[in-house]
C-alpha positions in Angstrom: -62.3 6.6 31.7 -62.9 4.6 28.5 -62.8 7.9 26.5 -59.3 8.8 28.0 -57.9 5.3 27.2 -59.3 5.6 23.6 -57.8 9.0 23.0 -54.4 7.9 24.5 -54.4 4.8 22.3 -55.2 6.9 19.2 -52.4 9.4 20.0 -49.8 6.6 20.4 -51.0 4.9 17.2 -50.9 8.2 15.2 -47.4 9.3 16.4 -45.4 7.0 14.0 -47.6 8.1 11.1 -47.0 11.8 11.8 -43.2 11.3 11.8 -43.2 9.2 8.6 -43.3 12.2 6.2 -39.9 13.3 7.6 -38.4 10.0 6.7 -40.1 10.0 3.3 -38.5 13.3 2.3 -35.0 11.8 2.6 -33.5 11.6 -1.0 -30.8 9.2 -1.9 -28.2 10.2 -4.5 -25.7 8.0 -6.3 -22.5 9.3 -7.7 -21.3 7.6 -10.9 -17.6 7.3 -11.1 -16.1 6.4 -14.5 -12.6 4.9 -15.3 -11.3 5.5 -18.8 -8.3 3.6 -20.3 -6.6 4.6 -23.5 -3.7 6.1 -25.3 -2.9 9.9 -25.0 -3.6 11.6 -28.4 -3.2 15.2 -27.1 -2.1 16.6 -23.8 -2.0 20.2 -22.6 -0.7 20.4 -19.0 -3.3 21.8 -16.6 -5.9 22.2 -19.4 -7.0 19.2 -21.4 -6.2 15.5 -22.2 -7.5 13.6 -25.2 -7.6 9.8 -24.9 -8.2 7.2 -27.7 -10.0 4.2 -26.2 -9.9 0.5 -27.3 -12.9 1.2 -29.6 -10.8 3.8 -31.5 -12.9 6.7 -30.4 -11.2 9.9 -29.0 -12.6 11.6 -25.9 -11.6 15.0 -24.6 -11.4 15.6 -20.8 -10.8 18.9 -19.1 -8.2 18.9 -16.4 -9.2 20.9 -13.3 -6.5 22.9 -11.6 -6.7 20.6 -8.6 -5.6 17.4 -10.4 -2.0 16.3 -10.4 -0.8 14.5 -13.5 2.3 12.2 -13.5 5.3 13.9 -15.1 5.6 11.1 -17.7 2.3 11.7 -19.3 2.8 12.5 -23.0 1.4 11.6 -26.4 1.4 7.9 -27.1 1.5 6.9 -23.4 -1.1 4.6 -22.0 -3.1 6.2 -19.1 -6.1 5.5 -16.9 -8.3 8.5 -16.0 -10.5 8.4 -12.9 -13.4 10.7 -13.3 -16.5 11.8 -11.4 -19.5 13.9 -12.3 -19.1 17.7 -12.3 -21.5 20.1 -10.7 -23.8 20.0 -13.7 -24.1 16.2 -13.3 -23.1 15.5 -16.9 -19.5 16.7 -17.4 -17.0 14.2 -16.1 -14.1 15.8 -14.2 -10.7 14.0 -14.0 -9.7 13.4 -10.4 -6.7 11.1 -10.9 -4.4 10.0 -13.7 -2.4 6.8 -13.7 0.4 5.9 -16.2 1.6 2.5 -17.2 5.1 1.9 -18.5 7.9 -0.6 -18.5 11.0 0.2 -16.5 14.6 -0.3 -17.9 14.7 -3.4 -15.6 11.6 -4.8 -17.4 9.0 -4.2 -14.7 5.6 -3.1 -15.6 5.2 0.1 -13.6 2.0 2.0 -12.7 2.3 5.5 -11.3 -0.6 7.3 -9.8 -0.5 10.9 -8.5 -3.5 11.8 -6.4 -4.2 15.3 -5.0 -6.9 15.7 -2.4 -8.2 18.7 -0.5 -9.3 17.8 3.0 -12.3 19.6 4.7 -9.8 21.5 6.7 -8.5 23.1 3.5 -5.1 21.2 3.6 -4.1 19.8 0.3 -2.3 16.4 0.2 -0.4 14.9 -2.8 0.3 11.1 -2.9 2.4 9.4 -5.5 2.1 5.6 -5.7 4.2 3.3 -7.8 3.2 -0.4 -8.5 5.4 -3.0 -10.1 3.8 -6.2 -11.6 5.1 -9.7 -12.1 4.5 -13.4 -11.6 5.5 -15.0 -8.3 8.3 -17.5 -8.8 9.4 -18.0 -5.2 8.1 -17.0 -1.8 9.8 -17.3 1.6 7.2 -16.0 4.2 8.5 -13.1 6.2 11.8 -13.0 4.1 11.6 -12.6 0.3 9.3 -12.7 -2.7 10.7 -13.4 -6.2 8.9 -12.3 -9.3 9.4 -12.7 -13.0 9.3 -9.4 -14.7 7.7 -8.7 -18.1 11.1 -9.1 -19.8 11.6 -12.6 -18.2 14.2 -11.5 -15.7 13.8 -12.2 -11.9 13.6 -9.6 -9.1 13.9 -10.5 -5.4 12.0 -8.2 -3.0 12.6 -8.2 0.7 9.7 -8.6 3.1 9.9 -6.7 6.4 7.8 -6.6 9.5 5.7 -3.8 8.1 5.2 -5.5 4.6 1.6 -6.4 3.8 1.5 -9.7 1.9 -1.6 -11.9 1.3 -1.7 -14.8 3.7 -2.5 -17.1 0.7 0.5 -16.1 -1.4 0.9 -18.7 -4.2 3.6 -19.3 -6.8 2.4 -18.6 -10.3 0.0 -15.8 -9.5 0.4 -12.3 -11.0 0.9 -9.7 -8.3 1.3 -5.9 -8.0 4.0 -4.7 -5.6 4.1 -1.3 -4.0 7.7 -0.8 -2.9 8.4 0.9 0.4 10.2 3.7 -1.5 10.8 4.4 -5.1 13.6 2.3 -6.6 13.9 0.0 -3.5 13.4 -3.8 -3.6 11.5 -3.7 -0.2 7.8 -4.5 -0.2 5.2 -2.2 1.3 2.2 -4.1 0.0 1.5 -7.0 -2.4 -1.9 -7.6 -4.1 -3.1 -10.1 -6.6 -3.8 -8.5 -10.0 -5.9 -11.4 -11.4 -8.7 -13.1 -9.6 -7.9 -16.4 -7.9 -9.8 -19.4 -9.2 
């Protein structure tokens, strides 16, 4: 009887140790994403883009066939490239390109075109435009007035589907994503500088 209890106790005690090697074999990988800002020095659609960074160095990036580049990318334009490691782990592949410009109305405008292929094989393309300015007036649920980069005011309408921070404060710099291109109706508003 004592021998049976001893063997049963050993079996129960050894079971977690036997299953531990399966847990120890799990490897964790970390993907390093890199964002690159700079001025376009050379651009060949669908092939390559060369960016000069703030440090004055030029970097060449290959553009995979799957990446969609905003139509206004050209030499001299400021862009942000979003990259991720290639299959070899070293080469950075461009996954998104964002342009920054000033509209004729004086708004700072960021345009991002993002193309993704879903596991089902369906490819989606999303174009997002952001307008930046400083909050001058805010009527909750009604309007948001910003000062544009050129000093003029723009009044945006807030609808029931608009997403506006609950702590909206006059004087803060915000980015507005309009509900449709060219409309002064807010889809989302976010702060572009950290609150203090």
